[in-house]
C-alpha positions in Angstrom: 18.7 -4.2 -4.6 19.6 -0.7 -5.8 17.0 -0.9 -8.5 14.4 -1.8 -5.8 15.5 1.2 -3.7 15.0 3.6 -6.6 11.7 2.1 -7.8 10.1 1.9 -4.3 11.2 5.4 -3.2 10.3 7.2 -6.4 7.0 5.5 -6.8 5.8 5.9 -3.2 7.1 9.5 -2.9 5.1 10.4 -6.0 2.0 8.7 -4.4 2.4 10.6 -1.2 2.8 13.9 -3.1 -0.3 13.2 -5.1 -2.5 12.0 -2.3 -1.5 14.6 0.3 -0.8 17.5 -2.1 -4.1 17.6 -3.9 -7.5 18.4 -2.4 -9.1 16.1 -4.9 -7.4 13.0 -3.3 -7.8 14.1 0.3 -10.6 11.5 0.8 -10.8 8.6 3.2 -9.7 6.3 0.4 -6.8 8.7 -0.4 -5.6 8.7 3.3 -5.6 4.9 3.3 -3.6 4.8 0.1 -1.2 7.4 1.6 -0.8 5.1 4.6 0.0 2.2 2.3 2.5 4.3 0.4 4.2 5.4 3.6 4.6 1.8 4.8 6.1 0.8 1.4 8.4 3.9 1.5 9.8 2.8 4.8 10.7 -0.5 3.3 12.5 1.2 0.4 14.2 3.8 2.5 15.3 1.6 5.5 15.1 -2.1 5.0 16.4 -2.6 1.4 19.3 0.0 1.8 20.7 -1.9 4.8 20.6 -5.2 2.9 22.3 -3.5 -0.1 25.0 -2.1 2.2 25.7 -5.5 3.7 26.0 -7.1 0.3 28.2 -4.4 -1.1 30.5 -4.6 1.9 30.7 -8.4 1.4 31.5 -8.1 -2.3 34.2 -5.6 -1.7 35.7 -7.9 0.9 36.2 -5.1 3.4 35.1 -7.3 6.2 33.3 -10.5 7.0 29.7 -9.3 7.0 28.4 -12.4 8.7 30.6 -11.8 11.8 32.3 -8.5 11.9 29.3 -6.4 10.9 27.2 -8.2 13.5 29.1 -6.5 16.2 27.4 -3.2 17.2 28.5 -0.1 18.8 27.5 0.0 22.5 25.6 -3.2 22.0 23.2 -1.8 19.4 22.7 -3.5 16.0 20.8 -2.1 13.1 18.7 -5.2 12.8 17.1 -4.3 16.1 15.4 -1.5 14.2 15.3 -2.9 10.6 13.6 -6.2 11.6 10.6 -4.7 13.4 10.3 -2.0 10.7 10.0 -4.6 8.0 7.6 -6.8 10.0 5.5 -3.7 11.1 5.3 -2.3 7.6 4.2 -5.7 6.3 1.4 -5.8 8.9 0.4 -2.2 8.1 0.1 -3.1 4.4 -2.3 -5.9 4.9 -4.3 -4.0 7.5 -4.6 -1.0 5.2 -5.7 -3.3 2.3 -8.4 -4.7 4.8 -9.6 -1.1 5.6 -9.6 -0.2 1.9 -11.8 -3.2 1.3 -14.2 -2.3 4.0 -14.4 1.3 2.7 -15.2 0.1 -0.8 -17.7 -2.4 0.5 -19.7 0.3 2.3 -19.6 2.4 -0.8 -21.0 -0.4 -3.0 -23.5 -1.9 -0.5 -24.6 1.3 1.2 -23.8 4.3 -1.1 -26.3 6.6 0.6 -24.8 6.0 4.0 -21.1 6.2 3.0 -20.6 9.8 4.1 -22.1 8.9 7.5 -20.0 5.8 8.3 -16.8 6.7 6.4 -15.4 10.0 7.5 -12.0 11.6 7.3 -11.7 11.8 11.1 -12.6 8.1 11.6 -10.3 7.0 8.8 -7.3 8.9 10.3 -8.0 7.4 13.7 -8.2 3.9 12.3 -4.9 4.5 10.4 -3.1 5.7 13.6 -4.5 2.7 15.6 -3.4 0.2 12.9 0.1 1.6 12.8 0.4 1.3 16.6 -1.1 -2.2 16.7 1.1 -3.5 13.8 4.4 -2.2 15.2 3.4 -3.5 18.7 2.9 -7.0 17.1 6.3 -6.6 15.4 8.1 -6.4 18.7 6.0 -8.9 20.6 8.4 -11.8 19.9 11.3 -9.8 21.4 9.2 -8.7 24.5 7.6 -12.0 25.4 10.2 -14.6 24.5 13.9 -14.7 25.5 14.5 -17.5 22.9 14.0 -15.1 19.9 16.6 -12.8 18.6 17.1 -10.6 15.5 20.1 -11.1 13.2 21.2 -10.5 9.6 20.7 -13.7 7.6 23.2 -14.3 4.8 20.6 -16.6 3.2 17.6 -14.2 3.0 19.8 -11.0 2.9 17.4 -9.6 5.5 17.2 -9.1 9.3 15.2 -12.1 10.5 13.8 -13.3 13.8 15.7 -16.5 14.8 15.7 -18.8 17.8 18.7 -18.3 20.1 19.0 -22.1 20.9 20.5 -24.5 18.4 17.8 -27.0 19.1 14.7 -27.6 17.0 12.3 -24.6 17.1 9.5 -26.9 18.3 11.2 -27.3 21.7 11.6 -23.5 22.1 9.1 -21.5 24.1 8.9 -18.9 21.4 7.5 -20.9 18.5 3.9 -20.0 19.3 4.9 -16.3 19.3 6.5 -16.5 15.9 3.3 -18.2 14.5 1.4 -15.1 15.5 2.8 -13.3 12.4 1.2 -15.6 9.7 -1.9 -16.1 11.8 -2.5 -12.3 11.9 -1.9 -11.8 8.2 -3.9 -14.8 7.0 -6.8 -13.8 9.3 -6.9 -10.3 7.7 -6.4 -11.8 4.2 -9.3 -14.2 4.8 -11.6 -11.4 6.0 -10.6 -9.3 3.0 -11.4 -12.1 0.6 -14.8 -12.6 2.2 -15.7 -8.9 2.1 -14.5 -8.8 -1.6 -16.8 -11.7 -2.4 -19.8 -10.0 -0.8 -18.9 -6.7 -2.6 -18.6 -8.4 -6.1 -21.8 -10.3 -5.5 -23.6 -6.9 -5.0 -21.8 -5.5 -8.1 -23.0 -8.5 -10.2 -26.6 -8.0 -9.1 -26.3 -4.4 -9.9 -25.0 -5.2 -13.4 -27.9 -7.6 -14.0 -30.4 -5.0 -12.9 -28.9 -2.4 -15.3 -29.2 -4.9 -18.2 -32.8 -5.6 -17.5 -33.7 -2.0 -17.3 -33.4 0.2 -20.4 -33.0 3.4 -18.5 -30.0 3.4 -16.1 -31.5 6.2 -13.9 -34.7 4.5 -13.0 -35.7 5.1 -9.4 -33.7 2.8 -7.1 -30.9 2.2 -9.6 -29.5 5.8 -9.5 -28.6 5.2 -5.9 -26.3 2.4 -6.8 -22.5 2.8 -6.8 -20.9 4.7 -9.7 -18.6 3.2 -12.3 -15.6 4.7 -10.5 -16.6 3.0 -7.2 -16.9 -0.3 -8.9 -13.5 0.2 -10.6 -12.0 1.0 -7.2 -13.4 -2.2 -5.7 -11.9 -4.2 -8.5 -8.5 -2.5 -7.9 -8.6 -3.4 -4.2 -9.4 -7.0 -5.1 -6.3 -7.1 -7.4 -4.3 -5.6 -4.6 -5.5 -8.3 -2.2 -4.6 -11.1 -4.6 -1.1 -9.5 -5.2 -0.4 -9.3 -1.5 -1.6 -12.8 -0.9 0.7 -14.1 -3.6 3.7 -12.2 -2.2 3.0 -13.2 1.4 2.4 -16.8 0.8 6.1 -17.9 0.5 6.9 -16.0 3.7 4.2 -17.8 5.6 5.5 -21.2 4.3 9.0 -20.2 5.4 8.0 -19.1 8.9 6.0 -22.3 9.5 8.9 -24.4 8.2 11.4 -22.5 10.5 9.2 -23.3 13.4 9.2 -26.9 12.5 13.0 -26.9 12.4 13.6 -26.8 8.6 16.5 -24.7 7.2 15.5 -23.4 3.7 18.4 -21.0 2.8 17.7 -20.5 -0.9 13.9 -20.5 -0.5 14.2 -17.8 2.2 15.9 -15.5 -0.2 13.1 -15.8 -2.8 10.4 -15.6 -0.1 11.6 -12.3 1.5 12.4 -10.6 -1.8 9.1 -11.5 -3.4 7.4 -9.9 -0.4 9.7 -6.8 -0.8 8.7 -6.5 -4.5 5.1 -5.9 -3.3 6.2 -2.4 -2.3 6.6 -1.7 -6.0 3.5 -3.5 -7.2 1.2 -1.6 -4.8 2.1 1.7 -6.5 1.4 0.2 -10.0 -1.9 -1.4 -9.0 -3.6 1.4 -7.0 -1.9 4.5 -8.5 -0.4 4.1 -11.9 -3.6 2.5 -13.3 -5.6 5.6 -12.3 -5.9 8.2 -15.1 -6.5 11.0 -12.6 -3.4 10.0 -10.6 -1.2 9.9 -13.8 -2.5 13.4 -14.8 -1.8 14.8 -11.3 1.7 13.3 -11.4 2.5 15.0 -14.7 1.3 18.3 -13.2 3.6 17.8 -10.2 6.7 16.9 -12.0 6.3 18.6 -15.4 4.2 21.7 -14.5 0.6 22.5 -14.7 -1.2 21.3 -17.8 -2.7 24.2 -19.6 -6.5 23.9 -20.0 -8.2 24.8 -23.3 -9.9 28.2 -23.1 -12.6 29.2 -25.5 -11.7 32.3 -27.4 -13.9 34.5 -29.5 -13.4 34.5 -33.3 -10.6 36.8 -34.3 -9.3 37.2 -30.7 -5.6 36.7 -29.8 -3.6 36.4 -26.6 -2.7 40.1 -26.5 -6.3 41.4 -26.4 -7.7 40.4 -23.1 -10.9 42.5 -23.3 -11.7 41.6 -26.9 -14.2 38.9 -25.9 -16.0 41.2 -23.5 -16.3 44.0 -26.0 -17.6 41.6 -28.7 -20.2 40.2 -26.3 -21.4 43.7 -25.4 -21.8 44.5 -29.1 -23.9 41.4 -29.6 -26.1 42.1 -26.7 -26.6 45.7 -27.8 -27.5 44.6 -31.3 -30.1 42.1 -29.9 -31.7 44.8 -27.7 -31.9 47.2 -30.7 
């Protein structure tokens, strides 16, 4: 858990510094990646540390974490915050991946109209709306069902939504509310896969057209997406597959819980596989980018000195040598 905390915080803090601290990355795609990094950072800074604290307290046998730590001061329990934060950040992640997919699709399918449809102002507005919607969905079970509570599970080592009644979840009035979570995520994942298929179909046609034409800049072909746009689309597809693989076990666990099954060991693996996605996101969309790696080195290890052309025989101490030499050459030519 401590390793997760360090990896998630360092990776996503570096991503935020690069995306928001450099004008080169202040693009609609950069803002979306910063939103994804912020959601992952919240998981590493709030959700995982609380789980680590509970487990360390249990190992040290200071108190019974399953009971004593469940009591809260003035009726407040940390899970009332940690649970919605984890659920909300999970929703933000898949929503941001969906928006990234749409942005890349417009770039590939309509490259000439990209700057018209995809603007910084619209992107920021969509990011703000997605955060509001996702965190509203995260608290919906607590607002609209009295049978659903939040508590720390010793099985999953996380704050989970649970049914207050000891009966089967199918007899509870809140089972349909809990199913809202996997329904929302799988709907967005399904839409993301469809958009990716359309995008890669266009990329495939573009590749065939370039093979048939000897000159890549023939009229009509030069308006196609660049290599960097195609690479970005492939990266988002990898990101989508990664999130789907991480979210799949959680969806199975939620559906099983609604049906009344108790999967203690499985719940641990399901929740922590999803948590590991906060590390994979950084590796997939940031660490694989050469420009991102170079900017990270500049931030943490200082500016990278660029090569400067120097005139023959010049040295660092003679600043005006090149100018004087150039004047002599020009004078000679005129003579």
